[in-house]
N, C-alpha and C positions, 0 to 999 in steps of 0.2 A: 448674460445679457437675452434680453427678447428682441428677436428683430423682427420688422414683419416682412413678408412677404417680400411688400415693392423694398425694402432697404437691401435684402439679400440679393435681389433683380439684379441690380441697376449699379450696386454697387462690389457685390462681393459672390458670381457666379458667372461664369465660362469667362475667366484672368487667365489670357495667355500668360502676360509676363508679370509679378508679382517681383517689385523693389522695394529691400528694405534699408530704412533712412529715404532720407527727403535734404539730405545736406549736397554739395557741386557733383559729388560722384554719379549720386544713386537721381537726380535731375537729370545730369550731361548724359549721362546712361541711357535713360525716360527718350532723352529727345532725337539722343540716337539710332534708339529701335522702331520710334515713330517711323521718321524717314526710311527705315530698311525696313518698316512692316506697317503701311501706313493702313489697314482695319485692324489691326488690332488692338484688343483690350488688356492698357497697360494699369495699372495699380500701384502707386507708391507708399507703403507703410511706415507712419513713424512715428518713434514713441512717444512725442512731447507736443505740445501747443504751436513749437516751431523749431527749425530744425534742431536736435538735440546735444553733436557732436564738437564740433569746432567749427562747423560752419558758418553761423551767425555768433561765433563766441570768439573769434582769432581776430591776432592785432590790424588786421586788416594790408599785408607786409606785401607786397608783388616784388617778390624777388627768387633769387636764385641762389643764394649760397654767400658768406662774407670770407673774404680773404683766409681767416682763420678756419675756418667751415671746410670751407676744398683743401685745406693743407692737413686738417685732419682726416679728411677723407683717404686722403692719400694713402694712410699710414695703415687704412683698411681695405683700399681697392684700387686696381689696377690704373693706370693714366685714363686710359680708354674707356672705362667705366664710370670715371669721376669725367670724363668729358661726356658720354652717352647721360650721364644725370643732370648735369648743367643742361647739356639740349634739348634737353627731355623736360625741365621747368621752362627754357626761355620758350618752344613751341607750344607747352601749355600755357601760359600768358598767353600767348599771341591767338591762342585758340580763343578761350574767352573773353578778347580784347572784340576779337570780330564776331563773336555770340551776341554780347552783349551791347557791345559801341561805350568807348571809352565816356562818355557824359553817365549812362547810365550806371556805370561801375564809379565816377567821381577818380576816375583816374588823374594824378599826378607824377610826371616825372621827373621829381627833386634829387634823386641821387640817395643813394644809399652811406653812410660812415660806418666805421667804426672806431670804438672805443678801446686802451688798454691801460686798465690802472695801474700806477706805481709799482704795486704788487706783481703785474704780468710782463718784467722789461723783458724777460726771456723770450718769454710770446710774441712781442711785439719787435724785438729784433728779428724772432725767426722770420714773421710775417713782412716786413721789409725789404729782409732779404730776399725773399721770394719773389718780389711782385712783376718784378721781370720774368720769371720763370713761368708763374700763373697766368698772368698774358698772354705768352707765346702760347703756352697750353689753351688759352681760351680762343684765341685768335681767329679760328677756321669758321667761330659759334659767330660771334659777335665784327670780326671782317675792323676791330677795332681793338686799342690798348681798352684793358675793361678797369684796371683798380692802381690811383696815382696817391699821392699822401695831401692832405690838406693842412692849411691851418686852425686852429681851435677860437673858429671866430663867434661860439655860442655860450662862453660866458664856464664851459666844464670845469670843474676843479678833480683834481686829488688823480692826475690821469695823466698818462706820457705827452709828450709836447707835439706829436702830431696826430690828426686821426687819419686815418687809407679810407679812400675814396671810391667807391661805385657808381660808375657814371649813370649805368643804364637802369640802377632797381627805382623802383616806385613804390605808391601806396592807392590804399580804393577804398571805396564805404564799403564795409561789407555785407551791413544791411539793404543796400541797393542789389549788391550782387545777388542777393539770394534772393529780394523781393521780384527780381527782373527776371528771373531763372524760374519763378513760381507765378509768375505772369505768362511766359512763352510756354509752360507745360498746361497751364489749365487753355491758353489759344491752341495747342492739340492733341485736345482732349484726351490729356493722360488725368488719368484721377489721386488727389493727395488725399491721404485717409490720416490726422493726426490723430494724436490719443491712440497710437493700436498698436503698441508692442507685440513683436513679433516674440514669441516667450521657446518657440522650438522649429523644426525643420524635419520635416521627412520625405525621403525622396521614394515615393512606391516602384514608382518603373517607368508606368506612362502618365505619372503624376507628381506632382506637390504638395503634399501637406501641411498649412500652417496653423498654428495653435496664434490665438491673438489673445491677449491681455492673460493668459492662464485662464480663460473661460470658455471658448467656442473654438470652434475648428472650421477651417477652409482648403479648399483646392486649386493651386494652380498646375497651368500646364512649365510654368517655368519660372522659377525661384531667382533672383540678386541679393546677395548680402553687400552691400554698399554701406556699412556701419563704420567704417573703419577701429577707432577706436574702442567700439566695443562687440568687436565682434567674434572676441575673445571665448565667447559665451557658444560659437557655433561650430567652430573649425578648428581640426589639430594642427596651426600652422604658426611659423617664428612671429608671430602679432601682441601686442601687450599694448592697454593702456599708457596711457602718460597724463597727467591731468597738468593743463596751465592753469595758473592764477595773473589777474591783471588786473589793476585798477585805472582812474581814467579823474582827472584834479577837475574842477572847477576852472573854468577860465581867466585867464591870468592875462591880467593888464601887460603889454609890450614885452609879448614872447618874445623871444628871437631862436627861437625852437621851428627849423624845419626843413624835411625829410625825413626818413629813417633808417637807427638809430642800432648798430649792435654793439652789444659788452659781454664778454668774459665768456667766448668762443660761441657766441650766440643763446648762451641760458639765460640770459638778460636782453631785452629789446623794447627798443620804445619808438614813439612817433609825435607830432602834433596832430593833433585833430581840431584846423583852427586855430583861437587858440588856449588849446587846454593839451595837455601830455595825457597821452597813453602808452603807462607803463606796465611788463606784465616779465615774466620767466620765474626763475630763484629755483628749479626743479631738483639742481643738483644738489640744495641743501640738503636733502632726504629724499634720492632717487625711489626708496623703498615706498613710503610712505604716498609718494607723487603715485604712483602705479595702483592707481583706484579710477573706477568709471564714479566715483563720489562724486560732487559736483560741491565740494563743501571748499571753504577758505582757511586755512591755519594761521595761526599766529606768528610761527616761525618764518615762512615767507611771505608775507605782506608787512611785516615789522624790518623785513630787511630790503625790502620793496620801499620803506617809506625813507628810510634811512641811506639808500642810494640816492632819493631824489633829494634829501634836503645835502648829503654831502659832494656827491657828483654831477646829478641832470644839473639842477635848479639850487644850487648856494646861491645865488643871492636875491632870489624869488620866495616872495611868503605865496605859501599854496594851500588847497584846502582839497580833500578825495572828495570826489562825487558818487562814484561807481564802482564796486568790487565787485570780480563775476573768476565764474572756472571754466575751463571748456577741454574737452578730452580728445586726445592725439591717438593715434595708432602710431607706434613703433618697433623695430626687430632689430636687429642683429645686423642686417645686413639694410644698406639705404633703398636697395629695389623693389616696388610697389610688385606686391601679389595680387597678381591675376590671373586667373585661371581656373577651371572646370573643377569643382568640388566631387562628383558624379556626375550620370547623363542628364541630370535635369536641376542640378542648383550649381552657380556660379559666384566667385567672388571678384573685390576692388577692393585690396585692402592693404594697409602699411603705408600711409604716405609721408613719415615720419617728418612731420610738420611743415611738408612740402604742401598742404591740399590746398591750398590758392593759386599756388604755380599749377600743380599738374593732377586739380581733382577731375578737370574737365576733358582731360586731353586720357585720363585711366576711366572716364566714363566712355568716353568714344571708344576705345581701345577692347572696354565689358564688352561693349555691344558687340562690338565683331566676331566673339566667340563663342555667345547665346546664339542655338541653330534649333 
């Protein structure tokens, strides 16, 4: 690439902070750094023409965990760790709402529901019997009982009799969320360079070298990795990509579904977008294949999504699929995000575990505090 003197001078020289990834974490980190260092030069590098991971491709759930997910977390974490995970998600969502405002987010707190298929009787019984226990565990966070039972008023078929309801769960418009963050970043004189993939990072002691699009190299004082599911190429940590496939229907007349919904331990999830249904998940059908950064669709997952729409979610409605896509999350053996210094001048905020909407802004803010 032949860069002019002006291009290099304006965008790519004398960089104080280079942030890799223009998703929720990257932009939130940039905004926090701007408050901390008002006169610094902050440049955000984004591999796609839009944020390419999950920030513009997620389902728009403002959630903190279904009851089955929380119970599953308790098998691998202590009670205190699970409380902190949920608390972190609640605080992160509040920070996001404070930063952008509920109008910009198109935030709607319809509540969240968990469905259990006829085959999930044991899981259903376990979750029902643990409602009081989980409510007591989370009471210090919400100052209220969170979970309760609800009737199936939505016409779902082939599921257990009751739905388990989470009254504080909400939904947002993912596009408006990212548009709002990009607007604030621009107003704060944060430069965002799209179609600029960082392919290599090298800490030289006094500065960091970044390879862009495998064609030329620039220098920055500090580099911050906020690529989540794409981070494995840069660091040796417990984080791996996890693809999530999604579809959305065309408008459905007299759609009764309103809220956010979880199915099969959260491996499937759906919601209304006005009078459409967004439905995603199915990673558990073939974990190995979905451990990828390739944003493709598979027949296995897409066929199952359509099957569940027909037999469980919309058994009484005719529907057509409007769009299909996939996004890349960052997961690991533990749910706690990785926010740390990798060297004197390179830092990372990754492994959001499918909770990027809830914790992305707080992870970005936390990341900015350790960069000096």
